[in-house]
C-alpha positions in Angstrom: 65.9 98.4 121.7 65.0 100.5 118.7 67.5 102.3 116.7 66.2 105.7 118.0 66.5 104.7 121.5 70.0 103.3 121.0 71.0 106.7 119.5 69.5 108.5 122.4 71.4 106.3 124.7 74.8 107.0 123.3 76.6 109.4 125.8 77.8 112.8 124.4 81.1 112.0 126.2 81.8 108.8 124.3 83.6 110.4 121.4 85.8 112.8 123.5 86.7 109.9 125.8 87.7 107.5 122.9 89.8 110.3 121.4 91.5 110.8 124.7 92.3 107.2 125.0 93.7 107.3 121.4 95.9 110.3 122.5 97.3 108.4 125.4 98.2 105.4 123.2 100.4 107.7 121.1 101.8 109.4 124.2 102.8 105.9 125.5 104.3 105.0 122.0 106.4 108.1 122.1 107.5 108.0 125.8 107.4 104.5 127.1 109.9 101.7 125.9 109.0 98.2 126.7 107.5 95.1 125.0 104.4 97.0 123.9 105.6 100.4 123.0 108.7 101.7 121.2 109.4 104.8 123.3 110.2 106.7 120.0 108.6 109.9 119.0 109.7 109.2 115.4 107.7 106.0 115.3 104.7 107.5 117.1 104.5 110.4 114.5 105.0 108.1 111.6 102.0 105.9 112.8 100.0 109.2 113.4 100.7 110.7 109.9 99.6 107.5 108.1 96.7 107.4 110.5 95.7 110.9 109.3 95.9 109.9 105.7 93.9 106.9 106.4 91.4 109.1 108.2 90.9 111.2 105.0 90.6 108.1 102.9 87.9 106.8 105.4 86.0 110.1 105.1 85.8 109.7 101.5 84.3 106.2 101.9 82.1 107.5 104.6 80.5 110.0 102.2 79.7 107.4 99.8 78.5 104.6 102.1 77.5 106.7 105.3 75.7 109.4 103.2 74.3 107.5 100.4 74.7 103.7 100.9 77.0 103.2 98.0 79.3 100.2 98.5 82.6 101.2 96.7 85.0 98.1 96.9 87.4 99.8 94.5 88.9 102.1 97.0 92.5 101.1 96.0 92.0 102.3 92.5 91.0 105.8 93.4 93.9 105.9 95.9 96.2 104.7 93.1 95.0 107.3 90.5 95.3 110.1 93.2 98.7 108.9 93.8 99.6 109.4 90.2 99.2 113.1 90.5 102.4 114.1 92.3 104.3 112.1 89.5 102.8 114.0 86.7 102.6 117.4 88.5 105.7 117.8 90.8 108.5 115.9 89.2 110.6 117.7 86.7 110.2 117.1 83.1 112.2 114.1 81.6 114.6 115.4 79.0 113.6 114.3 75.5 110.3 112.6 76.6 108.0 115.2 75.3 109.9 115.6 72.0 109.9 111.8 71.5 106.1 111.4 71.7 104.3 114.0 73.8 102.4 115.8 71.0 101.3 112.4 69.5 100.3 111.1 72.9 98.0 114.2 73.4 96.5 113.7 70.1 95.8 110.0 71.0 94.0 110.9 74.0 92.0 113.7 72.5 91.1 111.1 69.6 89.8 108.7 72.4 87.8 111.3 74.0 86.5 112.5 70.7 85.5 109.0 69.7 83.4 108.5 72.9 81.7 112.0 72.4 81.0 111.1 68.8 79.5 107.7 69.6 77.3 109.4 72.1 76.0 111.9 69.5 75.4 109.0 66.8 73.6 107.1 69.5 71.3 109.9 70.5 70.6 111.1 66.9 70.3 107.7 65.1 69.7 105.0 67.6 71.5 102.7 65.3 73.8 100.2 67.0 75.8 99.4 63.9 76.5 103.3 63.4 77.7 103.5 67.1 79.9 100.3 66.5 81.5 101.8 63.4 82.3 105.0 65.1 83.9 103.2 68.1 85.9 100.8 65.8 87.2 103.7 63.7 88.1 105.7 66.6 89.9 102.8 68.4 92.0 102.3 65.2 92.9 106.0 65.1 93.7 106.1 68.9 96.0 103.0 68.6 97.8 104.4 65.4 98.5 107.6 67.4 99.1 106.1 71.0 101.4 103.0 70.3 104.3 104.8 68.5 104.1 107.7 71.1 104.5 105.2 74.0 107.2 103.2 72.3 109.3 106.4 71.7 108.7 107.7 75.3 109.6 104.4 77.0 112.7 104.1 74.7 113.9 107.7 75.8 116.6 107.1 78.6 114.9 103.8 79.4 117.3 102.8 82.3 116.8 106.1 84.2 113.5 107.4 83.1 111.2 106.0 80.3 108.3 107.9 81.4 106.8 111.1 80.3 107.8 113.1 83.5 106.2 115.8 85.3 105.6 119.5 85.1 107.8 120.7 87.9 105.0 122.5 89.8 104.6 122.7 93.7 103.9 119.4 95.3 100.9 120.8 97.2 99.1 121.5 94.0 99.3 117.8 93.1 97.0 117.0 96.0 94.3 119.1 94.4 95.0 117.5 91.1 94.9 114.0 92.6 91.3 114.7 93.9 90.5 115.9 90.4 92.0 112.7 88.7 89.9 110.4 91.2 86.9 112.6 90.5 87.1 112.4 86.8 87.6 108.4 87.0 84.7 108.2 89.6 82.4 110.2 87.1 83.3 107.7 84.3 82.7 104.8 86.6 79.7 106.3 88.0 78.0 106.9 84.6 78.4 103.0 84.0 77.9 101.4 87.3 75.6 103.5 89.5 72.6 102.2 87.5 73.4 98.8 88.9 72.1 97.2 92.0 74.1 97.6 95.1 75.7 94.1 94.9 76.7 94.6 91.2 78.0 98.0 92.1 80.4 96.4 94.5 81.6 93.9 92.0 82.0 96.5 89.1 83.9 99.0 91.5 86.1 96.1 92.6 87.0 95.1 89.1 87.5 98.8 88.0 89.8 99.4 90.9 92.0 96.5 89.9 92.1 97.6 86.3 93.4 101.2 87.4 96.1 99.5 89.4 97.0 97.2 86.5 97.2 100.2 84.2 99.6 101.8 86.5 101.7 98.6 86.8 102.0 98.0 83.1 102.2 101.5 81.4 105.7 102.5 81.8 105.4 105.6 80.1 103.1 106.9 82.7 104.8 106.3 86.0 107.7 103.7 85.1 105.4 100.7 86.1 107.0 98.1 88.3 110.3 100.0 88.0 108.8 102.7 90.4 109.7 106.4 90.8 111.5 107.6 93.9 112.7 111.0 95.1 109.2 112.6 94.5 109.3 116.3 96.0 107.8 116.9 99.3 106.5 120.1 100.9 108.7 119.9 104.1 112.3 120.2 104.7 114.6 117.2 104.1 116.2 115.6 107.2 119.9 116.1 105.7 119.2 119.9 105.3 118.2 120.2 108.9 121.2 118.2 110.1 123.5 120.6 108.3 121.9 123.7 109.7 123.9 125.0 112.8 120.8 126.7 114.2 118.9 123.4 114.0 121.8 121.4 115.8 121.7 124.1 118.6 118.0 123.6 118.9 118.1 119.8 119.0 120.9 119.9 121.6 118.8 122.2 123.8 116.0 119.8 123.9 118.3 116.8 124.6 117.7 115.0 121.1 120.5 113.9 118.7 120.2 115.8 115.6 119.3 112.8 113.5 116.3 112.1 115.8 115.3 115.8 116.0 115.5 116.2 112.2 113.1 113.0 111.9 110.6 114.5 114.4 110.8 117.9 112.9 109.8 116.6 109.5 107.2 114.4 110.8 105.6 117.3 112.6 105.5 119.4 109.6 103.8 116.6 107.7 101.4 116.2 110.7 100.4 119.8 110.6 99.7 119.8 106.8 97.7 116.6 107.0 95.7 118.0 110.0 94.9 121.2 108.1 93.6 119.1 105.2 91.7 116.7 107.4 90.0 119.4 109.4 89.1 121.4 106.1 87.4 118.2 104.8 85.6 117.5 108.0 84.3 121.1 108.2 82.9 120.9 104.5 81.6 117.5 105.0 79.7 118.4 108.3 78.3 121.6 106.7 77.1 119.5 103.6 75.6 116.9 106.0 73.6 119.3 107.9 72.4 121.2 104.9 69.2 120.3 102.9 71.5 118.6 100.4 72.7 116.2 103.4 69.2 115.7 104.7 68.2 114.8 101.0 71.1 112.2 100.7 70.2 110.6 103.9 66.7 110.3 102.8 67.7 108.6 99.6 69.9 106.3 101.4 67.3 105.2 103.9 64.4 104.8 101.2 65.2 105.3 97.6 61.7 104.4 96.5 60.2 107.1 98.7 62.7 109.7 97.6 62.0 108.9 93.9 58.4 109.5 94.7 59.2 112.9 96.0 60.8 113.8 92.7 64.4 113.3 93.7 66.7 112.1 90.8 68.4 109.3 92.8 70.9 108.3 90.2 72.2 111.7 89.7 72.6 112.3 93.4 74.5 109.0 93.7 76.8 110.1 91.1 77.3 113.4 92.8 78.3 111.8 96.1 80.3 109.1 94.4 82.5 111.7 92.7 82.9 113.8 95.8 83.8 110.8 97.9 86.3 109.7 95.3 87.8 113.0 95.1 88.5 113.0 98.9 90.1 109.5 98.4 92.1 110.8 95.4 93.6 113.6 97.7 94.6 111.1 100.3 96.3 109.1 97.6 98.4 112.1 96.5 99.2 113.0 100.1 100.4 109.2 100.7 102.7 109.4 97.7 104.1 112.8 99.0 104.8 111.3 102.5 106.4 108.3 101.0 108.4 110.0 98.3 107.9 106.8 96.2 105.4 105.6 93.5 105.3 102.0 93.7 102.2 100.5 91.8 103.0 97.0 93.2 102.3 98.2 96.6 98.6 99.0 96.1 97.1 95.9 97.8 93.2 95.7 98.0 93.7 94.1 101.6 95.5 97.2 102.8 93.7 99.9 100.8 90.1 98.7 100.5 89.3 96.2 103.1 91.4 97.9 106.0 89.7 101.1 105.1 86.3 99.6 105.2 87.2 98.1 108.8 88.0 101.8 109.9 84.7 103.1 108.7 82.6 100.3 110.3 84.6 100.3 113.5 84.4 104.2 113.7 80.8 104.4 112.9 79.5 104.8 109.2 77.6 108.1 108.8 79.7 110.0 111.4 82.6 111.9 110.1 84.3 112.1 113.4 83.7 108.3 113.9 85.4 107.6 110.6 88.4 109.5 111.8 88.6 107.7 115.2 88.3 104.4 113.5 91.0 105.2 111.0 93.6 106.4 113.4 92.8 103.6 115.8 92.7 100.7 113.5 96.0 101.9 111.9 97.6 102.2 115.2 96.4 98.6 116.1 97.5 97.3 112.5 101.1 98.6 113.0 101.5 97.6 116.6 100.0 94.1 116.2 103.0 93.4 114.0 105.1 93.7 117.4 102.6 92.6 119.8 101.6 89.4 117.8 104.9 87.6 118.0 105.3 88.5 121.7 101.8 87.1 122.4 102.4 84.0 120.4 105.9 83.6 122.3 104.2 83.9 125.6 101.5 81.3 124.6 103.7 78.8 123.1 106.5 79.2 125.9 105.3 76.2 127.9 105.3 73.8 124.8 108.3 71.6 124.1 110.4 72.5 121.2 109.1 70.6 118.0 107.2 71.2 114.7 104.0 72.5 116.5 105.9 75.2 118.4 107.9 76.2 115.3 104.7 76.4 113.2 102.9 78.6 115.8 106.0 80.9 116.0 106.2 81.1 112.3 102.5 82.0 112.0 102.9 85.0 114.2 102.7 87.5 111.2 99.2 86.4 110.6 98.2 87.9 113.8 97.4 91.2 112.0 94.7 89.6 110.1 93.3 87.6 113.1 93.3 91.0 115.2 91.4 92.9 112.5 88.9 90.2 112.3 88.6 90.1 116.0 88.2 93.8 116.3 85.5 93.8 113.6 83.5 91.0 115.2 83.6 92.5 118.6 82.5 96.0 117.3 79.7 94.4 115.2 78.5 92.5 118.3 78.7 95.0 120.9 78.5 98.3 119.0 77.0 97.4 115.7 76.6 101.1 114.7 80.2 101.9 115.4 82.2 103.4 118.3 80.8 106.8 117.5 77.4 106.2 115.8 75.7 108.6 113.5 73.2 110.8 115.3 
């Protein structure tokens, strides 16, 4: 059957039915307590909130892959650089950090940008490789001369408690926008270098650049304390302890039959959920409008046949850069939201398996090129990813129950945590076999 006939055969009720099934799973998670579900609304809402953030990340990847066919394997890097925004924007300033090395640090960054700009000008005007090399070497020396003493002074300032530059003390919601801008700026720099490459080389380049970004966050203590982590990042919703000390909230919890501790956790998670839903729906609205506009039709034409698009006068590289920056900005917003939800910046937690591979599974399972499919795939896969941690050991326990005690049984029981990876691989294989265009295919 041709692709067009397959598309025509997809029922318009498929997406609503799948979303309804997903809603039922969350209702069961919140209300039923047995070996499969927790029976806790706190757990159900916690899974949903991370699922919504994953959905925003998947939307960013879908813009790059589903709209333009760009294979970005550095998703983790753009999430990480977006996650840096709440640290630099919302944390209060660190006493003495700016005086210790702030002005010199700014001069170093300006020197680095100026060096790149000067090298570009020299290259355009002279076309002399040696002249460009001289500019780059001289600029690098000046940059390090300014940068190294500034970093040393900042990291020596109250090293046990801080050792970083601190933030600006601005509202945390503002940091979500800044996170998108950080990721967009990084994507522009990456795209100017990598988007001229073939698709397979682009994948390798973005994979390496993503790991470089994470490595910088791990090792530059002046920026976000590196592996020492930063906790107590401000958040845009009430704190549980504040609600538990509020007599009106205590009465409200009692009227609904919840303990004050459980009710405060549910309330905070509901506040997060509403914020995340607003952001998600706003991004979907803008993405759908863009996809159905002449710009969206042009992007899909470039994706389907770059040669024909170039023959029609389209600047393919420029359009690729445009959509790469837009998609990365959405990923950066998700990275900032995730740090705000966790309240913790831990660079060592940025694992490519979780923040690149799993996001790609979400997009493929949901249906690349379809924004609602990406949302469905993200929330569904995240639900399965979390619950398999419980379901896996239970399943292994049932399967090995008849076996006699011994090394084989102990080995199988000890391997239960790997059920997560087996389940993701199995889901991906089943979808690729029976629904190769995803659960909700592109129209």
